[in-house]
Each structure stands twice: as structure tokens, then as C-alpha cells.
N, C-alpha and C positions, 0 to 999 in steps of 0.2 A: 266559175270566170266571171258570176256574175261581182265578186263581192271583191275584186280587181282593184277597182276601182272607183269603188261606192262612193268613198267620202273625199278624192280630187276635186280641185276647182286652177280654176287656170285665177295667175295674181295676176292685174294689173298696176305697175307701179308708174307712179309721176315724173317726171326731170325739175328736181328742183324741191321732191321732197326726199324728210330724211327717213331713215331707212336702221333697222338692228339686224347685227348683221355675223353668220357665227361664221370666226375662225380660228385653225388654231392654236392650243395654246403655248403658249412661249418655253413652258419644258417641258410639255408631250403631247407630242408629231397627229400623237393614236386619240389625244383629248381635244374639245372641242370647245368656245364659248361664244357665248351670245354677246357678243362687243355692241358702241354705239352711241350713240348715234352719227352715222356716215347720211353723205347727199349724193342722193342724184343725179351727177351731170349731161351722163349721153348716154343712150341706147344703140345699139348697137343690133339685133331680132327683141321680136316680144319675149323673152326672157334672160338676152343676160344687157347684164344694165352695166355701169362708171360706176362708183361709186369714188366717193374722198370720205376720206377718214378725220378724222377730229386733229391728225399730225400734220393736214397734207398732204397724204399719203394716196394716191388712184389707181386703186382697180382694179381686171371684168371684172363680174361674178355670176350668176345663172344666181336666178328665182330665186330657189331651188332653199338660198342660202340667208335669205332674207330679206327680210321682217317688215311695214307696218311699224314707223313708233309714234306713240304716243308719252305724254311731257309726266306724266299721274306722279299725286301726293297721297302722300300716304297720309294713315291719321293719326289723328298727333292732338297737342299744345299747344299754341302759340299764342305767347302775352295774353293765357287766361280765355282765348279764339279758341272757342272748334274746327279744327277745319275735315271738309268736308271730300272722303272716299269719290269714285270715283260709280262705285256701288250701292254707297246708296241712293234708295229713290224714296226716300221720306222729302226731300223739298228740290220734285222735280229734274223736266231738264237743267246740269246745268253748263254755261262755254269751256273748255278748255286752254286755257293758255298757252300763245302763243311762242313757239321757240326760234328761237335766232336763227334764223338761213345763213351756213358761213360761204356760201358764193356768193354771198350778197358781202361778205368781204372785199378789200382789197388785197390784195398778193400778195404786196408791202409788206400789212400788217403779219402778216400769216408768214411768215417768216422772221425762222429764233435770231434776235440780236447780236448774239454766241456765233454764226453760225457765218457774219460779216465782218469780224473785228481782221482777218488780214486783210482788209479789203484796207480801201483809200478814198475820203466819202465821198469820192470826184464820183466811183465809182462804185457805191456806194444809192 
């Protein structure tokens, strides 16, 4: 019994934080894959979060299906300049690039214009 929760820890996620979401694959419901990033919009309980995905879709998900999202850069040469990976320790502490928070984008910009073609200009 001492080994059961040996590595267990509580996740603390904040509203507005970007997360990666574990969702069932569209081709096989038994297979899941990490998708995202999504943004935490609301919190129902300490372990249940409302997540807004990139297509404007919202879902209530348990914390077990969420991981914090970190934007990363792979090692590569870009215009003969070296790109430093997060794992490199030669350069000391590196700052992480900020990502766009989709919750700050106006709702009218998130709607696909093709879905509004049946409306008049006044209704749009």
C-alpha cells in the first residue's frame, strides 16, 4: 500500500493558463492523443476545468486529462543562426517566449466567416 500513491501530486492550474488536453482520437475511440493548446476558462472544482480549444469548442475536463503547455523550440539552424533548445544548460537561464492567449481575442474574430454566409450584413 505504501507504493500506491508514491508519485501522486495535486495539479494546480490557473484560469487563463494554456494546457495540453488528452482527447480520444477521431479514428479510434480507444486511442487518445495529446492535443492543444487549450485555454482554461473556468474552474468548477479544484479538479474540474472548463477548457476552450483552438476551434472555439469548450469542454469540462478533469485535471488528469490536462498538462501545462510550454512552447518549445527544437534545435535547428535558422538563417545560419543556432536556435537554443530548453535542455541546453550552456547558456544559463533562458526566457520562454510568450504565447497568444486565445481568451483575449474577441469572440467575433473566432467565428469562422463561412458559417455566417447565410446571414444578412445587419445580422452579422
